[in-house]
mmCIF file of the N, C-alpha and C atoms, coordinates in Angstrom:
data_MODEL
# 
_entry.id   MODEL 
# 
loop_
_atom_site.group_PDB 
_atom_site.id 
_atom_site.type_symbol 
_atom_site.label_atom_id 
_atom_site.label_alt_id 
_atom_site.label_comp_id 
_atom_site.label_asym_id 
_atom_site.label_entity_id 
_atom_site.label_seq_id 
_atom_site.pdbx_PDB_ins_code 
_atom_site.Cartn_x 
_atom_site.Cartn_y 
_atom_site.Cartn_z 
_atom_site.occupancy 
_atom_site.B_iso_or_equiv 
_atom_site.pdbx_formal_charge 
_atom_site.auth_seq_id 
_atom_site.auth_comp_id 
_atom_site.auth_asym_id 
_atom_site.auth_atom_id 
_atom_site.pdbx_PDB_model_num 
ATOM 1   N N  . MET A 1 1  ? 0.864   -16.586 4.124   1.00 0.00 ? 1  MET A N  1 
ATOM 2   C CA . MET A 1 1  ? -0.181  -15.645 3.745   1.00 0.00 ? 1  MET A CA 1 
ATOM 3   C C  . MET A 1 1  ? -1.021  -16.289 2.643   1.00 0.00 ? 1  MET A C  1 
ATOM 4   N N  . GLN A 1 2  ? -2.297  -16.105 2.743   1.00 0.00 ? 2  GLN A N  1 
ATOM 5   C CA . GLN A 1 2  ? -3.206  -16.596 1.708   1.00 0.00 ? 2  GLN A CA 1 
ATOM 6   C C  . GLN A 1 2  ? -3.382  -15.524 0.638   1.00 0.00 ? 2  GLN A C  1 
ATOM 7   N N  . TYR A 1 3  ? -3.653  -15.970 -0.578  1.00 0.00 ? 3  TYR A N  1 
ATOM 8   C CA . TYR A 1 3  ? -3.893  -15.057 -1.693  1.00 0.00 ? 3  TYR A CA 1 
ATOM 9   C C  . TYR A 1 3  ? -5.153  -15.492 -2.422  1.00 0.00 ? 3  TYR A C  1 
ATOM 10  N N  . ARG A 1 4  ? -5.780  -14.531 -3.069  1.00 0.00 ? 4  ARG A N  1 
ATOM 11  C CA . ARG A 1 4  ? -6.997  -14.802 -3.845  1.00 0.00 ? 4  ARG A CA 1 
ATOM 12  C C  . ARG A 1 4  ? -6.858  -14.174 -5.216  1.00 0.00 ? 4  ARG A C  1 
ATOM 13  N N  . SER A 1 5  ? -7.571  -14.749 -6.169  1.00 0.00 ? 5  SER A N  1 
ATOM 14  C CA . SER A 1 5  ? -7.560  -14.189 -7.523  1.00 0.00 ? 5  SER A CA 1 
ATOM 15  C C  . SER A 1 5  ? -8.304  -12.866 -7.546  1.00 0.00 ? 5  SER A C  1 
ATOM 16  N N  . LEU A 1 6  ? -7.760  -11.905 -8.253  1.00 0.00 ? 6  LEU A N  1 
ATOM 17  C CA . LEU A 1 6  ? -8.403  -10.606 -8.434  1.00 0.00 ? 6  LEU A CA 1 
ATOM 18  C C  . LEU A 1 6  ? -9.215  -10.681 -9.725  1.00 0.00 ? 6  LEU A C  1 
ATOM 19  N N  . GLY A 1 7  ? -10.472 -11.055 -9.556  1.00 0.00 ? 7  GLY A N  1 
ATOM 20  C CA . GLY A 1 7  ? -11.341 -11.230 -10.721 1.00 0.00 ? 7  GLY A CA 1 
ATOM 21  C C  . GLY A 1 7  ? -10.776 -12.268 -11.675 1.00 0.00 ? 7  GLY A C  1 
ATOM 22  N N  . ARG A 1 8  ? -10.793 -11.936 -12.954 1.00 0.00 ? 8  ARG A N  1 
ATOM 23  C CA . ARG A 1 8  ? -10.264 -12.843 -13.981 1.00 0.00 ? 8  ARG A CA 1 
ATOM 24  C C  . ARG A 1 8  ? -8.899  -12.395 -14.491 1.00 0.00 ? 8  ARG A C  1 
ATOM 25  N N  . THR A 1 9  ? -8.229  -11.547 -13.734 1.00 0.00 ? 9  THR A N  1 
ATOM 26  C CA . THR A 1 9  ? -6.955  -10.975 -14.180 1.00 0.00 ? 9  THR A CA 1 
ATOM 27  C C  . THR A 1 9  ? -5.792  -11.942 -14.082 1.00 0.00 ? 9  THR A C  1 
ATOM 28  N N  . GLY A 1 10 ? -5.922  -12.952 -13.231 1.00 0.00 ? 10 GLY A N  1 
ATOM 29  C CA . GLY A 1 10 ? -4.801  -13.844 -12.974 1.00 0.00 ? 10 GLY A CA 1 
ATOM 30  C C  . GLY A 1 10 ? -3.868  -13.311 -11.893 1.00 0.00 ? 10 GLY A C  1 
ATOM 31  N N  . VAL A 1 11 ? -4.125  -12.105 -11.425 1.00 0.00 ? 11 VAL A N  1 
ATOM 32  C CA . VAL A 1 11 ? -3.322  -11.495 -10.370 1.00 0.00 ? 11 VAL A CA 1 
ATOM 33  C C  . VAL A 1 11 ? -3.785  -12.039 -9.022  1.00 0.00 ? 11 VAL A C  1 
ATOM 34  N N  . GLN A 1 12 ? -2.837  -12.378 -8.170  1.00 0.00 ? 12 GLN A N  1 
ATOM 35  C CA . GLN A 1 12 ? -3.136  -12.880 -6.836  1.00 0.00 ? 12 GLN A CA 1 
ATOM 36  C C  . GLN A 1 12 ? -2.894  -11.771 -5.814  1.00 0.00 ? 12 GLN A C  1 
ATOM 37  N N  . VAL A 1 13 ? -3.887  -11.517 -4.958  1.00 0.00 ? 13 VAL A N  1 
ATOM 38  C CA . VAL A 1 13 ? -3.769  -10.500 -3.915  1.00 0.00 ? 13 VAL A CA 1 
ATOM 39  C C  . VAL A 1 13 ? -4.146  -11.100 -2.567  1.00 0.00 ? 13 VAL A C  1 
ATOM 40  N N  . THR A 1 14 ? -3.665  -10.451 -1.530  1.00 0.00 ? 14 THR A N  1 
ATOM 41  C CA . THR A 1 14 ? -4.018  -10.879 -0.181  1.00 0.00 ? 14 THR A CA 1 
ATOM 42  C C  . THR A 1 14 ? -5.461  -10.479 0.120   1.00 0.00 ? 14 THR A C  1 
ATOM 43  N N  . PRO A 1 15 ? -6.154  -11.268 0.938   1.00 0.00 ? 15 PRO A N  1 
ATOM 44  C CA . PRO A 1 15 ? -7.514  -10.884 1.312   1.00 0.00 ? 15 PRO A CA 1 
ATOM 45  C C  . PRO A 1 15 ? -7.537  -9.608  2.153   1.00 0.00 ? 15 PRO A C  1 
ATOM 46  N N  . LEU A 1 16 ? -6.426  -9.292  2.797   1.00 0.00 ? 16 LEU A N  1 
ATOM 47  C CA . LEU A 1 16 ? -6.300  -8.044  3.556   1.00 0.00 ? 16 LEU A CA 1 
ATOM 48  C C  . LEU A 1 16 ? -5.647  -6.990  2.674   1.00 0.00 ? 16 LEU A C  1 
ATOM 49  N N  . CYS A 1 17 ? -6.231  -5.818  2.674   1.00 0.00 ? 17 CYS A N  1 
ATOM 50  C CA . CYS A 1 17 ? -5.711  -4.691  1.904   1.00 0.00 ? 17 CYS A CA 1 
ATOM 51  C C  . CYS A 1 17 ? -5.258  -3.627  2.903   1.00 0.00 ? 17 CYS A C  1 
ATOM 52  N N  . LEU A 1 18 ? -4.062  -3.088  2.713   1.00 0.00 ? 18 LEU A N  1 
ATOM 53  C CA . LEU A 1 18 ? -3.587  -2.012  3.579   1.00 0.00 ? 18 LEU A CA 1 
ATOM 54  C C  . LEU A 1 18 ? -4.246  -0.713  3.152   1.00 0.00 ? 18 LEU A C  1 
ATOM 55  N N  . GLY A 1 19 ? -5.050  -0.146  4.023   1.00 0.00 ? 19 GLY A N  1 
ATOM 56  C CA . GLY A 1 19 ? -5.708  1.126   3.746   1.00 0.00 ? 19 GLY A CA 1 
ATOM 57  C C  . GLY A 1 19 ? -4.801  2.287   4.128   1.00 0.00 ? 19 GLY A C  1 
ATOM 58  N N  . ALA A 1 20 ? -4.606  3.221   3.199   1.00 0.00 ? 20 ALA A N  1 
ATOM 59  C CA . ALA A 1 20 ? -3.663  4.320   3.406   1.00 0.00 ? 20 ALA A CA 1 
ATOM 60  C C  . ALA A 1 20 ? -4.362  5.660   3.633   1.00 0.00 ? 20 ALA A C  1 
ATOM 61  N N  . MET A 1 21 ? -5.620  5.638   4.029   1.00 0.00 ? 21 MET A N  1 
ATOM 62  C CA . MET A 1 21 ? -6.384  6.871   4.164   1.00 0.00 ? 21 MET A CA 1 
ATOM 63  C C  . MET A 1 21 ? -5.780  7.841   5.182   1.00 0.00 ? 21 MET A C  1 
ATOM 64  N N  . ASN A 1 22 ? -5.180  7.337   6.241   1.00 0.00 ? 22 ASN A N  1 
ATOM 65  C CA . ASN A 1 22 ? -4.628  8.211   7.274   1.00 0.00 ? 22 ASN A CA 1 
ATOM 66  C C  . ASN A 1 22 ? -3.192  8.647   7.013   1.00 0.00 ? 22 ASN A C  1 
ATOM 67  N N  . PHE A 1 23 ? -2.561  8.108   5.981   1.00 0.00 ? 23 PHE A N  1 
ATOM 68  C CA . PHE A 1 23 ? -1.169  8.466   5.706   1.00 0.00 ? 23 PHE A CA 1 
ATOM 69  C C  . PHE A 1 23 ? -1.085  9.931   5.304   1.00 0.00 ? 23 PHE A C  1 
ATOM 70  N N  . GLY A 1 24 ? -0.208  10.669  5.982   1.00 0.00 ? 24 GLY A N  1 
ATOM 71  C CA . GLY A 1 24 ? -0.062  12.090  5.696   1.00 0.00 ? 24 GLY A CA 1 
ATOM 72  C C  . GLY A 1 24 ? -1.017  12.960  6.483   1.00 0.00 ? 24 GLY A C  1 
ATOM 73  N N  . GLY A 1 25 ? -1.849  12.341  7.285   1.00 0.00 ? 25 GLY A N  1 
ATOM 74  C CA . GLY A 1 25 ? -2.775  13.072  8.157   1.00 0.00 ? 25 GLY A CA 1 
ATOM 75  C C  . GLY A 1 25 ? -2.418  12.725  9.586   1.00 0.00 ? 25 GLY A C  1 
ATOM 76  N N  . PRO A 1 26 ? -3.276  11.932  10.248  1.00 0.00 ? 26 PRO A N  1 
ATOM 77  C CA . PRO A 1 26 ? -2.966  11.532  11.618  1.00 0.00 ? 26 PRO A CA 1 
ATOM 78  C C  . PRO A 1 26 ? -1.678  10.701  11.714  1.00 0.00 ? 26 PRO A C  1 
ATOM 79  N N  . THR A 1 27 ? -1.349  9.990   10.645  1.00 0.00 ? 27 THR A N  1 
ATOM 80  C CA . THR A 1 27 ? -0.148  9.160   10.623  1.00 0.00 ? 27 THR A CA 1 
ATOM 81  C C  . THR A 1 27 ? 0.904   9.873   9.782   1.00 0.00 ? 27 THR A C  1 
ATOM 82  N N  . ASP A 1 28 ? 2.013   10.282  10.409  1.00 0.00 ? 28 ASP A N  1 
ATOM 83  C CA . ASP A 1 28 ? 3.015   11.066  9.683   1.00 0.00 ? 28 ASP A CA 1 
ATOM 84  C C  . ASP A 1 28 ? 3.771   10.214  8.661   1.00 0.00 ? 28 ASP A C  1 
ATOM 85  N N  . GLU A 1 29 ? 4.579   10.869  7.847   1.00 0.00 ? 29 GLU A N  1 
ATOM 86  C CA . GLU A 1 29 ? 5.262   10.196  6.740   1.00 0.00 ? 29 GLU A CA 1 
ATOM 87  C C  . GLU A 1 29 ? 6.152   9.048   7.209   1.00 0.00 ? 29 GLU A C  1 
ATOM 88  N N  . ALA A 1 30 ? 6.981   9.281   8.207   1.00 0.00 ? 30 ALA A N  1 
ATOM 89  C CA . ALA A 1 30 ? 7.905   8.241   8.664   1.00 0.00 ? 30 ALA A CA 1 
ATOM 90  C C  . ALA A 1 30 ? 7.157   7.014   9.180   1.00 0.00 ? 30 ALA A C  1 
ATOM 91  N N  . GLU A 1 31 ? 6.118   7.236   9.965   1.00 0.00 ? 31 GLU A N  1 
ATOM 92  C CA . GLU A 1 31 ? 5.335   6.116   10.491  1.00 0.00 ? 31 GLU A CA 1 
ATOM 93  C C  . GLU A 1 31 ? 4.580   5.408   9.367   1.00 0.00 ? 31 GLU A C  1 
ATOM 94  N N  . SER A 1 32 ? 4.078   6.168   8.411   1.00 0.00 ? 32 SER A N  1 
ATOM 95  C CA . SER A 1 32 ? 3.359   5.587   7.272   1.00 0.00 ? 32 SER A CA 1 
ATOM 96  C C  . SER A 1 32 ? 4.273   4.678   6.463   1.00 0.00 ? 32 SER A C  1 
ATOM 97  N N  . ILE A 1 33 ? 5.481   5.138   6.191   1.00 0.00 ? 33 ILE A N  1 
ATOM 98  C CA . ILE A 1 33 ? 6.436   4.328   5.428   1.00 0.00 ? 33 ILE A CA 1 
ATOM 99  C C  . ILE A 1 33 ? 6.792   3.063   6.204   1.00 0.00 ? 33 ILE A C  1 
ATOM 100 N N  . ALA A 1 34 ? 6.961   3.179   7.512   1.00 0.00 ? 34 ALA A N  1 
ATOM 101 C CA . ALA A 1 34 ? 7.246   2.002   8.336   1.00 0.00 ? 34 ALA A CA 1 
ATOM 102 C C  . ALA A 1 34 ? 6.091   1.005   8.281   1.00 0.00 ? 34 ALA A C  1 
ATOM 103 N N  . ILE A 1 35 ? 4.861   1.499   8.301   1.00 0.00 ? 35 ILE A N  1 
ATOM 104 C CA . ILE A 1 35 ? 3.677   0.628   8.221   1.00 0.00 ? 35 ILE A CA 1 
ATOM 105 C C  . ILE A 1 35 ? 3.643   -0.091  6.875   1.00 0.00 ? 35 ILE A C  1 
ATOM 106 N N  . ILE A 1 36 ? 3.902   0.641   5.804   1.00 0.00 ? 36 ILE A N  1 
ATOM 107 C CA . ILE A 1 36 ? 3.918   0.031   4.468   1.00 0.00 ? 36 ILE A CA 1 
ATOM 108 C C  . ILE A 1 36 ? 4.960   -1.076  4.405   1.00 0.00 ? 36 ILE A C  1 
ATOM 109 N N  . ASN A 1 37 ? 6.168   -0.788  4.858   1.00 0.00 ? 37 ASN A N  1 
ATOM 110 C CA . ASN A 1 37 ? 7.234   -1.790  4.810   1.00 0.00 ? 37 ASN A CA 1 
ATOM 111 C C  . ASN A 1 37 ? 6.907   -3.002  5.665   1.00 0.00 ? 37 ASN A C  1 
ATOM 112 N N  . ARG A 1 38 ? 6.318   -2.777  6.813   1.00 0.00 ? 38 ARG A N  1 
ATOM 113 C CA . ARG A 1 38 ? 5.939   -3.889  7.692   1.00 0.00 ? 38 ARG A CA 1 
ATOM 114 C C  . ARG A 1 38 ? 4.868   -4.759  7.029   1.00 0.00 ? 38 ARG A C  1 
ATOM 115 N N  . ALA A 1 39 ? 3.893   -4.124  6.389   1.00 0.00 ? 39 ALA A N  1 
ATOM 116 C CA . ALA A 1 39 ? 2.832   -4.869  5.696   1.00 0.00 ? 39 ALA A CA 1 
ATOM 117 C C  . ALA A 1 39 ? 3.416   -5.714  4.566   1.00 0.00 ? 39 ALA A C  1 
ATOM 118 N N  . LEU A 1 40 ? 4.303   -5.120  3.771   1.00 0.00 ? 40 LEU A N  1 
ATOM 119 C CA . LEU A 1 40 ? 4.914   -5.864  2.669   1.00 0.00 ? 40 LEU A CA 1 
ATOM 120 C C  . LEU A 1 40 ? 5.767   -7.011  3.193   1.00 0.00 ? 40 LEU A C  1 
ATOM 121 N N  . ASP A 1 41 ? 6.515   -6.771  4.258   1.00 0.00 ? 41 ASP A N  1 
ATOM 122 C CA . ASP A 1 41 ? 7.320   -7.835  4.865   1.00 0.00 ? 41 ASP A CA 1 
ATOM 123 C C  . ASP A 1 41 ? 6.443   -8.970  5.374   1.00 0.00 ? 41 ASP A C  1 
ATOM 124 N N  . GLY A 1 42 ? 5.218   -8.647  5.783   1.00 0.00 ? 42 GLY A N  1 
ATOM 125 C CA . GLY A 1 42 ? 4.279   -9.654  6.272   1.00 0.00 ? 42 GLY A CA 1 
ATOM 126 C C  . GLY A 1 42 ? 3.522   -10.377 5.173   1.00 0.00 ? 42 GLY A C  1 
ATOM 127 N N  . GLY A 1 43 ? 3.745   -9.980  3.922   1.00 0.00 ? 43 GLY A N  1 
ATOM 128 C CA . GLY A 1 43 ? 3.122   -10.675 2.800   1.00 0.00 ? 43 GLY A CA 1 
ATOM 129 C C  . GLY A 1 43 ? 1.966   -9.949  2.149   1.00 0.00 ? 43 GLY A C  1 
ATOM 130 N N  . ILE A 1 44 ? 1.511   -8.839  2.717   1.00 0.00 ? 44 ILE A N  1 
ATOM 131 C CA . ILE A 1 44 ? 0.420   -8.079  2.098   1.00 0.00 ? 44 ILE A CA 1 
ATOM 132 C C  . ILE A 1 44 ? 0.920   -7.483  0.787   1.00 0.00 ? 44 ILE A C  1 
ATOM 133 N N  . ASN A 1 45 ? 0.126   -7.613  -0.258  1.00 0.00 ? 45 ASN A N  1 
ATOM 134 C CA . ASN A 1 45 ? 0.534   -7.087  -1.566  1.00 0.00 ? 45 ASN A CA 1 
ATOM 135 C C  . ASN A 1 45 ? -0.555  -6.218  -2.206  1.00 0.00 ? 45 ASN A C  1 
ATOM 136 N N  . PHE A 1 46 ? -1.432  -5.667  -1.388  1.00 0.00 ? 46 PHE A N  1 
ATOM 137 C CA . PHE A 1 46 ? -2.594  -4.933  -1.872  1.00 0.00 ? 46 PHE A CA 1 
ATOM 138 C C  . PHE A 1 46 ? -2.733  -3.669  -1.025  1.00 0.00 ? 46 PHE A C  1 
ATOM 139 N N  . ILE A 1 47 ? -2.605  -2.493  -1.650  1.00 0.00 ? 47 ILE A N  1 
ATOM 140 C CA . ILE A 1 47 ? -2.675  -1.215  -0.935  1.00 0.00 ? 47 ILE A CA 1 
ATOM 141 C C  . ILE A 1 47 ? -3.746  -0.340  -1.568  1.00 0.00 ? 47 ILE A C  1 
ATOM 142 N N  . ASP A 1 48 ? -4.596  0.228   -0.716  1.00 0.00 ? 48 ASP A N  1 
ATOM 143 C CA . ASP A 1 48 ? -5.626  1.158   -1.167  1.00 0.00 ? 48 ASP A CA 1 
ATOM 144 C C  . ASP A 1 48 ? -5.192  2.578   -0.835  1.00 0.00 ? 48 ASP A C  1 
ATOM 145 N N  . THR A 1 49 ? -5.169  3.445   -1.848  1.00 0.00 ? 49 THR A N  1 
ATOM 146 C CA . THR A 1 49 ? -4.893  4.857   -1.653  1.00 0.00 ? 49 THR A CA 1 
ATOM 147 C C  . THR A 1 49 ? -5.723  5.646   -2.658  1.00 0.00 ? 49 THR A C  1 
ATOM 148 N N  . ALA A 1 50 ? -5.792  6.944   -2.470  1.00 0.00 ? 50 ALA A N  1 
ATOM 149 C CA . ALA A 1 50 ? -6.560  7.789   -3.395  1.00 0.00 ? 50 ALA A CA 1 
ATOM 150 C C  . ALA A 1 50 ? -6.062  9.220   -3.296  1.00 0.00 ? 50 ALA A C  1 
ATOM 151 N N  . ASN A 1 51 ? -6.258  9.965   -4.371  1.00 0.00 ? 51 ASN A N  1 
ATOM 152 C CA . ASN A 1 51 ? -5.792  11.353  -4.381  1.00 0.00 ? 51 ASN A CA 1 
ATOM 153 C C  . ASN A 1 51 ? -6.592  12.244  -3.433  1.00 0.00 ? 51 ASN A C  1 
ATOM 154 N N  . VAL A 1 52 ? -7.710  11.775  -2.943  1.00 0.00 ? 52 VAL A N  1 
ATOM 155 C CA . VAL A 1 52 ? -8.493  12.563  -1.988  1.00 0.00 ? 52 VAL A CA 1 
ATOM 156 C C  . VAL A 1 52 ? -8.109  12.271  -0.536  1.00 0.00 ? 52 VAL A C  1 
ATOM 157 N N  . TYR A 1 53 ? -7.271  11.284  -0.299  1.00 0.00 ? 53 TYR A N  1 
ATOM 158 C CA . TYR A 1 53 ? -6.824  10.988  1.061   1.00 0.00 ? 53 TYR A CA 1 
ATOM 159 C C  . TYR A 1 53 ? -5.772  12.021  1.456   1.00 0.00 ? 53 TYR A C  1 
ATOM 160 N N  . ASN A 1 54 ? -6.129  12.885  2.387   1.00 0.00 ? 54 ASN A N  1 
ATOM 161 C CA . ASN A 1 54 ? -5.235  13.927  2.897   1.00 0.00 ? 54 ASN A CA 1 
ATOM 162 C C  . ASN A 1 54 ? -4.631  14.765  1.777   1.00 0.00 ? 54 ASN A C  1 
ATOM 163 N N  . ALA A 1 55 ? -5.510  15.183  0.864   1.00 0.00 ? 55 ALA A N  1 
ATOM 164 C CA . ALA A 1 55 ? -5.139  16.089  -0.236  1.00 0.00 ? 55 ALA A CA 1 
ATOM 165 C C  . ALA A 1 55 ? -3.970  15.559  -1.059  1.00 0.00 ? 55 ALA A C  1 
ATOM 166 N N  . GLY A 1 56 ? -3.944  14.242  -1.270  1.00 0.00 ? 56 GLY A N  1 
ATOM 167 C CA . GLY A 1 56 ? -2.915  13.640  -2.111  1.00 0.00 ? 56 GLY A CA 1 
ATOM 168 C C  . GLY A 1 56 ? -1.673  13.177  -1.367  1.00 0.00 ? 56 GLY A C  1 
ATOM 169 N N  . GLU A 1 57 ? -1.568  13.502  -0.086  1.00 0.00 ? 57 GLU A N  1 
ATOM 170 C CA . GLU A 1 57 ? -0.388  13.104  0.690   1.00 0.00 ? 57 GLU A CA 1 
ATOM 171 C C  . GLU A 1 57 ? -0.258  11.589  0.791   1.00 0.00 ? 57 GLU A C  1 
ATOM 172 N N  . SER A 1 58 ? -1.372  10.894  0.895   1.00 0.00 ? 58 SER A N  1 
ATOM 173 C CA . SER A 1 58 ? -1.338  9.440   0.983   1.00 0.00 ? 58 SER A CA 1 
ATOM 174 C C  . SER A 1 58 ? -0.658  8.845   -0.245  1.00 0.00 ? 58 SER A C  1 
ATOM 175 N N  . GLU A 1 59 ? -1.064  9.280   -1.428  1.00 0.00 ? 59 GLU A N  1 
ATOM 176 C CA . GLU A 1 59 ? -0.455  8.754   -2.656  1.00 0.00 ? 59 GLU A CA 1 
ATOM 177 C C  . GLU A 1 59 ? 1.028   9.100   -2.732  1.00 0.00 ? 59 GLU A C  1 
ATOM 178 N N  . ARG A 1 60 ? 1.387   10.315  -2.341  1.00 0.00 ? 60 ARG A N  1 
ATOM 179 C CA . ARG A 1 60 ? 2.787   10.727  -2.381  1.00 0.00 ? 60 ARG A CA 1 
ATOM 180 C C  . ARG A 1 60 ? 3.631   9.857   -1.449  1.00 0.00 ? 60 ARG A C  1 
ATOM 181 N N  . ILE A 1 61 ? 3.122   9.595   -0.257  1.00 0.00 ? 61 ILE A N  1 
ATOM 182 C CA . ILE A 1 61 ? 3.855   8.788   0.719   1.00 0.00 ? 61 ILE A CA 1 
ATOM 183 C C  . ILE A 1 61 ? 3.975   7.344   0.257   1.00 0.00 ? 61 ILE A C  1 
ATOM 184 N N  . VAL A 1 62 ? 2.892   6.778   -0.255  1.00 0.00 ? 62 VAL A N  1 
ATOM 185 C CA . VAL A 1 62 ? 2.954   5.403   -0.766  1.00 0.00 ? 62 VAL A CA 1 
ATOM 186 C C  . VAL A 1 62 ? 3.983   5.327   -1.895  1.00 0.00 ? 62 VAL A C  1 
ATOM 187 N N  . GLY A 1 63 ? 3.959   6.295   -2.797  1.00 0.00 ? 63 GLY A N  1 
ATOM 188 C CA . GLY A 1 63 ? 4.935   6.322   -3.888  1.00 0.00 ? 63 GLY A CA 1 
ATOM 189 C C  . GLY A 1 63 ? 6.359   6.423   -3.384  1.00 0.00 ? 63 GLY A C  1 
ATOM 190 N N  . LYS A 1 64 ? 6.582   7.263   -2.402  1.00 0.00 ? 64 LYS A N  1 
ATOM 191 C CA . LYS A 1 64 ? 7.924   7.425   -1.834  1.00 0.00 ? 64 LYS A CA 1 
ATOM 192 C C  . LYS A 1 64 ? 8.403   6.129   -1.187  1.00 0.00 ? 64 LYS A C  1 
ATOM 193 N N  . ALA A 1 65 ? 7.524   5.479   -0.430  1.00 0.00 ? 65 ALA A N  1 
ATOM 194 C CA . ALA A 1 65 ? 7.888   4.219   0.223   1.00 0.00 ? 65 ALA A CA 1 
ATOM 195 C C  . ALA A 1 65 ? 8.267   3.167   -0.808  1.00 0.00 ? 65 ALA A C  1 
ATOM 196 N N  . LEU A 1 66 ? 7.477   3.061   -1.872  1.00 0.00 ? 66 LEU A N  1 
ATOM 197 C CA . LEU A 1 66 ? 7.747   2.047   -2.892  1.00 0.00 ? 66 LEU A CA 1 
ATOM 198 C C  . LEU A 1 66 ? 9.002   2.376   -3.689  1.00 0.00 ? 66 LEU A C  1 
ATOM 199 N N  . GLN A 1 67 ? 9.285   3.654   -3.873  1.00 0.00 ? 67 GLN A N  1 
ATOM 200 C CA . GLN A 1 67 ? 10.521  4.053   -4.544  1.00 0.00 ? 67 GLN A CA 1 
ATOM 201 C C  . GLN A 1 67 ? 11.724  3.691   -3.670  1.00 0.00 ? 67 GLN A C  1 
ATOM 202 N N  . GLN A 1 68 ? 11.616  3.936   -2.381  1.00 0.00 ? 68 GLN A N  1 
ATOM 203 C CA . GLN A 1 68 ? 12.718  3.651   -1.461  1.00 0.00 ? 68 GLN A CA 1 
ATOM 204 C C  . GLN A 1 68 ? 12.977  2.156   -1.305  1.00 0.00 ? 68 GLN A C  1 
ATOM 205 N N  . ASN A 1 69 ? 11.909  1.372   -1.209  1.00 0.00 ? 69 ASN A N  1 
ATOM 206 C CA . ASN A 1 69 ? 12.109  -0.057  -0.957  1.00 0.00 ? 69 ASN A CA 1 
ATOM 207 C C  . ASN A 1 69 ? 12.199  -0.888  -2.236  1.00 0.00 ? 69 ASN A C  1 
ATOM 208 N N  . GLY A 1 70 ? 11.915  -0.286  -3.384  1.00 0.00 ? 70 GLY A N  1 
ATOM 209 C CA . GLY A 1 70 ? 12.064  -0.983  -4.663  1.00 0.00 ? 70 GLY A CA 1 
ATOM 210 C C  . GLY A 1 70 ? 11.104  -2.138  -4.874  1.00 0.00 ? 70 GLY A C  1 
ATOM 211 N N  . ARG A 1 71 ? 9.942   -2.098  -4.222  1.00 0.00 ? 71 ARG A N  1 
ATOM 212 C CA . ARG A 1 71 ? 9.025   -3.239  -4.274  1.00 0.00 ? 71 ARG A CA 1 
ATOM 213 C C  . ARG A 1 71 ? 7.739   -2.959  -5.044  1.00 0.00 ? 71 ARG A C  1 
ATOM 214 N N  . ARG A 1 72 ? 7.733   -1.933  -5.880  1.00 0.00 ? 72 ARG A N  1 
ATOM 215 C CA . ARG A 1 72 ? 6.520   -1.550  -6.609  1.00 0.00 ? 72 ARG A CA 1 
ATOM 216 C C  . ARG A 1 72 ? 5.944   -2.699  -7.426  1.00 0.00 ? 72 ARG A C  1 
ATOM 217 N N  . ASP A 1 73 ? 6.796   -3.490  -8.046  1.00 0.00 ? 73 ASP A N  1 
ATOM 218 C CA . ASP A 1 73 ? 6.318   -4.573  -8.907  1.00 0.00 ? 73 ASP A CA 1 
ATOM 219 C C  . ASP A 1 73 ? 5.699   -5.732  -8.131  1.00 0.00 ? 73 ASP A C  1 
ATOM 220 N N  . GLU A 1 74 ? 5.812   -5.716  -6.813  1.00 0.00 ? 74 GLU A N  1 
ATOM 221 C CA . GLU A 1 74 ? 5.275   -6.800  -5.986  1.00 0.00 ? 74 GLU A CA 1 
ATOM 222 C C  . GLU A 1 74 ? 3.844   -6.552  -5.527  1.00 0.00 ? 74 GLU A C  1 
ATOM 223 N N  . ILE A 1 75 ? 3.321   -5.344  -5.750  1.00 0.00 ? 75 ILE A N  1 
ATOM 224 C CA . ILE A 1 75 ? 2.031   -5.016  -5.153  1.00 0.00 ? 75 ILE A CA 1 
ATOM 225 C C  . ILE A 1 75 ? 1.002   -4.548  -6.173  1.00 0.00 ? 75 ILE A C  1 
ATOM 226 N N  . VAL A 1 76 ? -0.242  -4.559  -5.712  1.00 0.00 ? 76 VAL A N  1 
ATOM 227 C CA . VAL A 1 76 ? -1.366  -4.017  -6.474  1.00 0.00 ? 76 VAL A CA 1 
ATOM 228 C C  . VAL A 1 76 ? -1.837  -2.782  -5.723  1.00 0.00 ? 76 VAL A C  1 
ATOM 229 N N  . LEU A 1 77 ? -1.955  -1.668  -6.445  1.00 0.00 ? 77 LEU A N  1 
ATOM 230 C CA . LEU A 1 77 ? -2.485  -0.432  -5.868  1.00 0.00 ? 77 LEU A CA 1 
ATOM 231 C C  . LEU A 1 77 ? -3.924  -0.248  -6.310  1.00 0.00 ? 77 LEU A C  1 
ATOM 232 N N  . ALA A 1 78 ? -4.773  0.135   -5.378  1.00 0.00 ? 78 ALA A N  1 
ATOM 233 C CA . ALA A 1 78 ? -6.176  0.390   -5.705  1.00 0.00 ? 78 ALA A CA 1 
ATOM 234 C C  . ALA A 1 78 ? -6.537  1.792   -5.286  1.00 0.00 ? 78 ALA A C  1 
# 
């Protein structure tokens, strides 16, 4: 996997960002968590979520997935 600098922060992120807009809506919790884990296993370390995505369900699901897999320190959330 390739990584790029995130501005001048020194943080390295993947050029691909996992978008979580559908998590908790069209994509149910179990499938969303599986997608997150698959992305992290593939080397993606950049996830986009927001409190307006499915009335906050996206953020809750992303948080739950990261709590379960213990990989919060490996990723950048946007």
